Structures are given as C-alpha cells and as structure tokens.
N, C-alpha and C positions, 0 to 999 in steps of 0.2 A: 294829430295823435293817433287816429285810427289807422292812417297809412303806416306810421312807425310800428305799431303793434302788429300789423299785417306782415311787415317786412321781417320782424323778429321771429314771428311764428313760422314764416317760410324758411328762414335760416335754420331754425331748430328742426323742422321736419326734413330739411335736406341734409342734415348732419348724419353721419353713419350711424346705423342702428346700434352697433356695438359700442360706439362712443357714448351713446345715450345710456347704455347699460353700465358705463364706467369701467370698461375693460382697459386696465393699465397696460397690459401687454400690447393690445391693439393700438393704443394711443402711441406707445413708444415706437412701434413698427411704422406707423404712419409718418412719424417724423423722419424716418429713413426709408421711405417707401421705394424710392428708385434703387437704393443699394440692396434692399431685400429682394425686389423683383428681378433685378439683373445684377447679381453679386459678382464681384471680382475679388481676386486674392488680396488686393490692397484695400479696396473700399469696404470689404466686409468686416474689417477689423473695428471700424467705428461703431457698427451696429452691435457687434459682440461686446465691446467694451461697455456700452450703455446697458446692454442686457445684464451683464455680470454685475455692474455697479448697482443697478436698481433691483434686479431679480424679482420682477413682477410674477404673480402666480402663473404657473404653466410654462415658465421659461425652459426648464429642463426638457419637457415634452416637445416644446416647439423646436429647440435645437436639434433634438434627435430626429424629429420628423422632417425638419428642413434638410438635414444631412441626408436623409433617405429619400428626398425628392417627393414628399407627400404634401407639400404646401402649394396652394393655388391662390390666385388673385381674381376677384370678380370685377369686371370692367365697369359695371353699372355703378358701383359705390367705391371701388378702389380698395376694398378691404381684403384681408388675408384670411384664408380658411384652410382646414384640412379637407381634402376632397377625395371622394371615391367615384370613379367613372363607371357608368353602366348604361348601355343602350342610348348613347348619344347625349347623355346628361350627367351632371355631377351631383352627388349627395354631399352637402356641405356640413361641416362641424365647426363649432366655435373653438378658436385656438386656445382659449383660456380654460373653459370648462369641459370641452370635448363633447358638448351636447349637440345633437343634430339641429341645424337651423333652417333646413329647407333644401331645395334643389335649384339648379340653374342649368340652362342649356349650354352645350359645349362651346358655342361661339361667344359666350360671355366670360369664359374661364381661360385664364393663362396659367399653365403649369410652371412652377418655379423649379428649374433644373440646374442647380449649381454644378460646376465642373469639379474634376478631381482635386485640384489645388484648394478650391474653396471648401470642399467637403473635409479635407484634412484640417483646415483651420477651424472649421466648426467642430470637428471631432475633438481637437485639443481643448477648445473652450468647453465642450460638453464634459470632458474629463475633469477639468478644473471645477466646473459647477458641481459635478457629482461628488468629487472629493471633499467638498465643503457642505454636502447635504446634511441636515440635522439628524437624519436616520443613520445609525451606525451600519445597518445592513446595506444601505445604499452605498456608503463609502467603501465597505468591504467588496461589494459587487464591482465598484469602479476599479479597485486594485486588481481584482481577478481579471477584469477586462484588459487592463494594461499588460498584465502578465501574458495573456493570450496573444495580444498583438502589440508588442513593445515598439515604440517609435521615439525618435529624437525629440519631436515636438511635445511629448508628454512630460519631459523632464522638468521644465520650469514650472508648469502648473502644479506638478506634484510637490516640488520643493516649496512652492508658495503656500500649499495647504498644511505643511507640517507644523509651523509655529502655533497655529490655532487649533490643532487636533486635541480634543479633550480626553480621548480614550487612549490609555497607555499602550495597550496591545496593538491597536490600529496605528498609533504613532510609530511604534517600533517597526511595524511592517512597512509603513510608508518610508521610513528612513532606509530600511534595507532595500526596498524597491528603487528608491532614488539612487542608491549606490550602484545597483545593477544597471540602471539606465545610464548613469554617468560613466560606468566602466565600459559600456558598449558604445555610447554615443557622445561622450564628452568631447569638446572641441580641442582642448589642450592636453598634451601628453601628461603633464603634471596632474591635471584634474583626474584623468583616467587612472593613473597609477595610484593616486591617493584613494580613489573609490575602490579599486581592486584590493588595496591593503585593508580597507575597512571590511571587505567581504571575507577576509581570511579567518575571521572568528565565527562565521556562520556555519550552520550544519544543514540547512534546508536544501531540498532538491532544486529549487529555483536558482539559488546561488550557484550550485554546482553546474547546472545547465548553462548559466550565463558565462561562467569561467570556461567551460568546454567550448562554447560558441566562439569565444575569443581565441581559443587554441585550435580551432579547426584548421586542417591542413589539406593541401592538394599535392599529389605526387607529380613529379616532373622529371624530364630527362634532357640533357644538353651535352654539348661537347665539353663545356666547362661550367662550373657553378656560376649562375647569374649573380652579378655584383649587387644588383638592386633587390634581390630576394632575401626574405627573412627565413633562413634555413632552419628547419626543425631537426632534421636528421639526414644523414647520407646513407643510402641503401646499398647494400652489397649484394649483387646477383649471386644466387646460390646459397645465401645465408638469410637475408631479409626478404627475398623474393626469389622464386625459381628462375632459372636462366631462360626458360621458355617464356615465362611471363614478362621478364625484362626485355626480351627481344620483341615480344608483341607490343610493348610500350614504345620501342624504337620505331616499329612499323607504323603504329598509330600516329606518332609524331612526325612521320615522313622522313625519318633519318636512316631508314634501312629498307631494302626491298623485302616483300613478304616471302616466307618460305613456302615451297611447294610440297603439298602432301602427296602421298603415294597415289591417291585417287585423282588428284589434280594432274600429276604427271601422266597417268594413264589416259585421262581424258584428252590432254594436249596431244599425246601420241596418236590417239584415235582420230582426232580432228585433222591431223597432218599426214594421213596416209595418201601417197601418190603413187599410182601404178604398183601397188603392192609393197611399197617401201616407205620407210620413215627415216628421214635423215640419212638416206643411202643404205640403210640396213633392211633386208627383207623382213616382212612381218613375221614369217615363220621362225626367225631367229630371235625374236623378242620374248623368249620364254624364260629369260633369266634377268635378275635385277641389274647385273652389270651391263647386259646388252641394252636394256631400256635406258640406263644412264647414258651410254654412249650415243644412243639415238637422240635423247633429249638434249645432250650437249651439242650435237650437230645442229639441231633446230635452233638452240640459243645462239650459236655462233653465226647462224644465217639470219638471225633477227626474227625468226618465226615464233619464238617463245622467250619469256623472261629468263634470265640466267638462273641456274639452280643455286641455292644457298646451302652450302655445306656446313657441317658443325664447326669447321675451322673458320669459315666466314662469319658465322654467328658469334663465336668467341672473340674474333678480332673486332667485330662491331661493338660488342659489350665492353671490351677493354678500352675502346676509343671514346666511350661516353661515360658520363657520371649520372647516377640516379639519385634523386633526393626527394625529400618531403619538405615543402615550404609552407609556412603559416600564411593563411589568408590575410591576417593582420600584418601590415608591412613594418610596423614600429617594433624593433626588438625590445625596447624598454617595457612596452606594454605586455608583450608575450612573456618576457622573463618574470614580470610581476605576477601575471596570471598563473604561470606554472608554479611559482613559489606559493602563491595563495591556494591553488588547488591541491598541491601536495600537503599543505597544512590542514586544509579542510578534510581531505580524505583520511589523513592520519587520525584526526579527531573523530571522524565518523567511525573509523575502525575501532577506536577505543570505546566509543559509546555503543557500538554494536555488541561488543563483548559484554558491556554492562547490561544491555537489553537482553541478551541471551541468558546472562546470569540471573536476572530478575524472572525471566520465563522459567528457568530451571528451578528456582526457589518456589515459584508458584506451583509448578507441576509436582515438585517434591512434597509440598504441603497437601496436595490432593492425594497423592499416593500414601502419605503418612496417615491421613484420616481414614483412607480405605483399608489400610493394613494394620493399624494399631490394635483393633479388636481381634483380628486373626492372630496377631503376635501373642496376645494374652492367652487366648484359648489354646493355641498350638504349643506355646511354651509351657503352660502349666499342665495341660491335659494330654499333650502329644496327639491330639485329634486332627486329622487332615479334613477340614470342613470345606467341602466343595460347594456348599450352599451359602458360604459367607457373602458372595456377591448378591444373592437374593435378599439377604437382610439389608444390604445397601439399597436395593430396589424397593423393598417394603418401606424403608424410611422416606425415600423420595415420594412414593405414592401417598404416604401419610401426609407429607407436606402439601401435596396437590389437593387432597381431600379437605384439609384445613382451609386452604385458600378458597375453596368453593363455598365454605360456610362463613368464613371471616374475610370480607372483601378488602379490608385494610391490610396491605401487604406487609407492613412493618409489624403490626399486631399479630398477623397470621404466622409470621416467621418466629416471633417470640413464643407463640403457642405450639408451633409445629416441632420445635427442637426437643423440648421435654416429652411431648407426646410421642414423637418418633422413637425416642429412647425407651419409653414405657412399652410401646407396642412390640418393638423388636426384642426388648429384654424378655417380655412374656413369651414371645415366640421361641426365643433361644432356650429358655428354661423348659418349655414344653418339649422342644426337640431333644434336649439332653435327657429329660426324664423318660421319654417314650422310646427313644432310639439309641442315642449315644451311650447311655449307661450300660446297655446290654452288649456293647461292642468294644469295650476297653481292651487294649492290648491286642486288638485284631485290626491292624491298620488297613488291610486290603478291603475287608468287609465294611469298615467305616467309610473309606473313600467311596465305594460303590453305593452305599446307602445314602450318604450325603449328596452324591451326584444325582441319584434318583429323586431325592427331595428337592434339589434345585430345579430339575425339569418340571416336577409337579407344581412348584411355586410359580414358575414362569407361566405355565399353562393356566393356573388359577388367576394370575394377574391379567392374562389375555381375556379370560372369560368375564372378568369384572370390568376392566378398563378398556378393552379392545386392543387392537394392534397398533393404532396410531400413537405417535408421541404426544404426551400431555404436557401442557405448559406449567412450569413452576416459576412464577414471575418474581423477580427480585424487587425490593422496594426502590422507589425512585431515587433515593439518595445513594444507591449503589450503581446507578447508571453512569455511563461515561467511563473515562479513564484518567489516570494521573499522568499528565504530560510533563515529563521532566525537560525534554527538549524535542527537536524535530526527529530524533532517532530513537530516544528512549521513552517508552510509555508502558503502562501496565493498567489493565482494566480494574476498576474499583471492586468488582465482584471477586477478582483474584486476590486483591489485598484483603478483603473480608475473609476469604477462605484461609489465607495465611494467618491472619490474626486468630481465627477460630482454631486452627491447628495448634498455635502457641498456647491458647487457653486450655485446650484439651491435654496438651503435653504437661502443663502445670498441674491440672486437676488429677491426671493419672499418677503423676509423681507424688502428689499429696496423698492420694488414696493408698498407693502401694507403700509409702514410706511413713505416713503419719496416722494411719488408722488401724484398728484391730483387724479389719478385713484384709487390708494390705499385708499386715504381718503374717496372718494365717496363709494367705496366698503365697507369699514368699517362702514360708516354711514348707508348704506342700510341694512347691516347685523344687526346693533344694533336697528335701528328704521326706517323702510322704510317710514312710514307716515311722520315723522318729516323730513327725508331726502328730500322727495318730496316737502314739504312746503318750503324747503330752496333752491329750484330750481334744485335739482338733479333729473334726469329722471330715475326712478327705472327700467323701461323696457330696456333702453339702458345699464344700469349697469349690468342687468341680462344677456343681450346678450353678452357683452364683457367679463363678468365673466365666462360664459359658454364656450366661445371661448378660454379664457385664460386657463381654466382647461383642455380643450380638447387638446390645443397646448402643454401643459406640458406633457400630456399623450403620445403625439406623440414623444417627445424627450425621454421620458422614454422607449418607444418602441424601439428606436434605441439602447439605452444602453442595454436593456434586450436582444435584438436580437444578440448583440455581444457575449452574454454569453450563451443564451439558443437557442432553435430551433425557426425558423421563419415559422409558419404555420398559416392557417386561424383560428385555434382553440387556438392560444397561449394566446389570451386575456382572455379566460375562465379560464386559469391556475392562473390568478392573480386577477380576479374580486372579488372572495370571500375574499382573503387576504386583498385586498384594502378596502373593506367594513368593515372588522374586524378591520383593522388599524384605520380607521376613527372613528368607534364607540368606540373603546377602548380608543383612544387618546383624543377624544373630538371633536365633530362635528364643522367643520369650523375654527379650530384653527391650525396654522402651527406648533406651539410648541407641541400641543397635538398630531398631526399626527406624529411628530418625536418621541415623547414618546411612542405612540402606536406601531410604526414600530419597535422601539428598544425592547419593551416588547414582541411582537409577534415573532420577529426574535430570540431573546434570548431564549424564551420559546420553540420554535420549535427545535432549535439546542440542547437545554438541554434534551428534550424528546427523540430526535433521538440518543443522546449519550447513554441513558439508553436502547434504543431499536433500534440499528442502522440498523437492517435488515428489518424493517417495517416502512417505511415513512408514509404510510396511517394511521397506528395506531397513529403515532406521531401527524398527523393533526387532527385526531379524538379527542385525549386527549386535544389538544390545543383548539379546539372548545368548549369542555366541560368546560375547565377552563375559557374561555372567557364568556360563559353563566353564570357561577357562579360569575365572576367578575362584570358583568354589573348588577347583582342583588343587589350588595352592592354599586356600584357606577354607576348608570345608565347614568350619564352625562359625563362619561369618566374621564380620568386622569386629563385633564385640561378642566374644565367646561367653556363653552362659555356664556357670558352675552349678553342679547339682545333678538332679535326675535327668533333665533334658540334655545336659552336656554328656552324661554317660550314655544316653540313648543315641 
C-alpha cells in the first residue's frame, strides 16, 4: 500500500503544473502537442477544429499569438507558454491567463514558428472565432479587419457566422461583406455574378471599392486585339491619349524604336566626330538642322547610330497597332455584372447626395432664418439698419454659456437659457432703442454708424468679460450624434433640433403677429403709421416693443447657434451679412419673405459649395454676386411688403 501511494504521489508531482491548475487550453494543446510544436498546413486543421469546437478560455489570444510566432515550448515539461526573450533567457506567461509564470534558460525553450501557409490557416480560424465573439465590439473589429485585408479564406468562416448573429446591424454588415468577398473571390462565375447583383443595392464606400477593384484595367498595345483579353475599351491615339504617349507605349512594349530628341542627336554627332567630320560632313557646316539631319542619316546608314524616327514613321507605327484597355478580370460576365452594378450604385449615390445637400441646405436655412427673423421685424417695421443685430445673437449665446456654468444639467440649462436669453436681449434692445435709435429715426446713415459703433463696443465688452477664447456651449447628450438615413445621407441631431426650433419660432411669430393685439398694432404701424396713430396706437411704444422683440428673438437664435458653432465675441459678425441678405432677398419686414430668403440663400450656398467644396469663401462670393443680380430684377424681394416699408 505504501509503495502504491508513493507511486501515485510521484505521478501527480510529475504532471505538468498547468494541468494541475486545470488549464483546459493547455490540456487540449497537449493532446496535439506535436502538431502545435511543428505545425503543417494539413495537420494544423485538426488542432484548430478542436479549439473552435471547445473554445477553452484564452483561445482567441492563443490563436493570435500563435499566428504572430509568440508561442514557445519548454522542453523540461513539454508545456506551451507565451515567451519574451531577454539576455539569454525567456520570461514565460501562462497561455490561458497571461500571468507571468517564471523564467527559463534559452536552451530549454523551443520557439514555435509556423510558416506562411499555416499562419493563413490560423488567421482564417481566428477570424471565425472573432466573428462569433459574444462582444459586439469584437465582432465589429473582426469585420473591420477583414475589410482591411480581404482574403478568399475568410469567406466561409464569415458565412458560417451569419445565421447565429443576434445583432441586426452587424448581421446586415456581415451579409454585405460576404457578398463583397464572394464577388471578388467566389469560385464559380454564377456565384460571383449573384454576389455582384446583391451589391447593386448598396451605397457604402466598401461596396463601391470592391466593384472598382473588379473593374480595374491595364492598358496594352498589340498588332491586333488579343483574343483571350477581356477588352474594356479601345483607345484612339490623338483622342483618348496623345500620339506621343501612344508611341511611348509602343517603345515600352518593344514594338517600335525610340525617337531621338534633339539633344540625343547632338550628343550622337559629337561622339562620332572623326578628323573634323561627322558622317562625311565638316563640323563647321553643321550649323543648320538640315545639315545635322544629313550627318545623322549618314551615321545611321553606316550603323553607327540608330535610325532616326520621323513623324511619318511614328504615324505609320501607330496605324499598324491597336491600343486598348483590358480588364484584369478575365471573365466578361463578371465585369459586365460589375459595371452594371456600379452604374446602379453610382446613380443611387448621386440621388442620395442631392438629398443630403438638400438636408444641409434646409439646416443652414433654418440657422439663417433664426438669425434674420428678428432683424426682419425691426427693419421692416422701423426701417432701422441695425448693425448691432449680430451682437444680440452673441449676447444670447453668452447667456446660454453663463447658465451652463450655474446649471450643470445641460438639458435643464437649455430650458432655462432660452427664455433668459430672450429676456436679456429684449431688455438690451429696448434700452438701445430708448437711448439711441429713437433719436435717429429717418436718418439712416447716422443710424447705421451709431449701431455699428455699438456693435464694436459690445464686442469689446464681451472680450473684457469672457476673454478672446471660444467658450463651449454644450448641447445635451440626447442631441449628440446624427440621424443616419443611409451611408450617404445623414444629418446631425443638433441641426435637426435647430430646424425644429426654427419651425416653432415661425409658428409663434405668426401667432403673435396675426392673433394678438400687439401683432395687430405692429402690422398697423408697418402699413400706415399715421393712420395707426390716429386710431390711438402709440407708434413710439410699438417701435420700442418691436425692437425689443426682434432683439429677443436674436438672443434665442444665439443660444441655438452657439450649440452648433463657436461662441466668441465676433460670432455675431459671422451672421450679420447673411441676415441682411436674407431680409433683403426675402422681402423687408415679412415673415414669409424671410423664410423664403433663408431657404434661397441656404440652398444657393450649399449648391455652390457642392461645386467647389474646398473654397467656402468663393462660395460666399458667388452667392453675393447672385444676390446683387437678383435684387436688380426684384428689388423688393421674393415677397414684397405693402405699406410704409414698400413705399420706402
């Protein structure tokens, strides 16, 4: 009995340490120790099948590090580790936990170095393992990795992972990626054509890139079109490529001798001077091009120089050959399907780009409308050119910033900031009207200069209080991100919010002007101030309230714009010009005209930027020129106002 217990104890002590620790991965590897230590392209499949079937902890890491040749084997116990070599020894790490397990001398360690074929097999298995990872982020990373380095071996693992994919978005992406791989690497023509057809409804860049890769071409030249080539186009010298470029292609293909340049001819003549003569012609007579041509022709006839190629020789060589562009893909059925699919995709992309530009134009128009509606009211009713209107926008934005410093909840701070910005700028507008504007009625030049001076003073005051650096006006978290309609069309959530805010203000202003006593009095003063005064309406009071209302609306616009753009002391200057253009183009003092003007200017600016996206300054310049021409034909704007403003 004692001997038996001693034998059992010895066997336990002799067992690998990691087995004693219950390493499932190590145990599985030990059952295939020879295949792991000296893997071959055929034998490694058994190891990988068992790993994927059981998936012990640490499998994904092991496959990755095995592929990267970071696995070692210790001869003393036959176990596998991750090893880092340093100063003649190895630091060993457990293959399941990654914890350091000690060191070993270099003579006890054998590095496992799979060849390229084995590494590709491991890589395919690793992709399949990652594609089935419980973590959605890991599966997404695996798809990104496939896109970066697509390979035919990845197709089947990818297809195998699709049925069990629980996430609808990732599943759709897997299906699209499987079609891309099948289109490029499918074994049968029918399989590839079917996959290409499935891609024709996609819009993403990866699909377009895959179709373009199938349609890659190489230019060639021959005496006749090759029968085995998949011809994409026949190139006509002088039309599709220059005649010199076409002849250079002939020379490169070895189908024609190179042409001699003037410098080459001169160098050849210089090298063949014998007793003061070249080709029998004295050097002193080689002062004309014709003489040099005769001398070179003599050298060529004697075999001392290559024959000169004339224009006639070049043209004859070009006429004797055909230039073409051939697909790298040899199967015409595949390239025809790819061309059809790519044309459909590009047409769909173009339509969606128009929609995307339209959404951007509507978003920009809503910003211009918010910035200009207050100016439209004051300018239309009072006829005051308020150059400080942009600074009221700036005051509203800074009001929102201050509120956020006090109220850390961004949603609550936004709810507080909007009415507070209106109150602050309304009070500032009333004060400005009472102190300055009322003394300058019917004096437009003085009003313009005075309000311009006030705008400079307000900018400097903002710099003194808040500094010159841009201040953050942070939008609530629910406004982060964008509404993704598809791979081409998207719009930021903050822009959607600004658009909705513009609609709300449009409705509120229409209600105020059409359904309230203040609105009735404002419209009366706008149409005929003398008659309104005779009816008991105080025009001065209406002017004061109207100016305050327009300024208050500018303050609310400042909060909205501040969420989208930078908040600085100069931010009002970025919108004052567009605001005036919106009012003038739309029609002075008319809400619907302001809306029409904002829509026209926003759409025009985005349209010009689409033609010249790298130069927004040029887009604004062209836009101003268009507006100048527009008001020449319609000086009262899109929606002309009746009454005093129309008469003015």
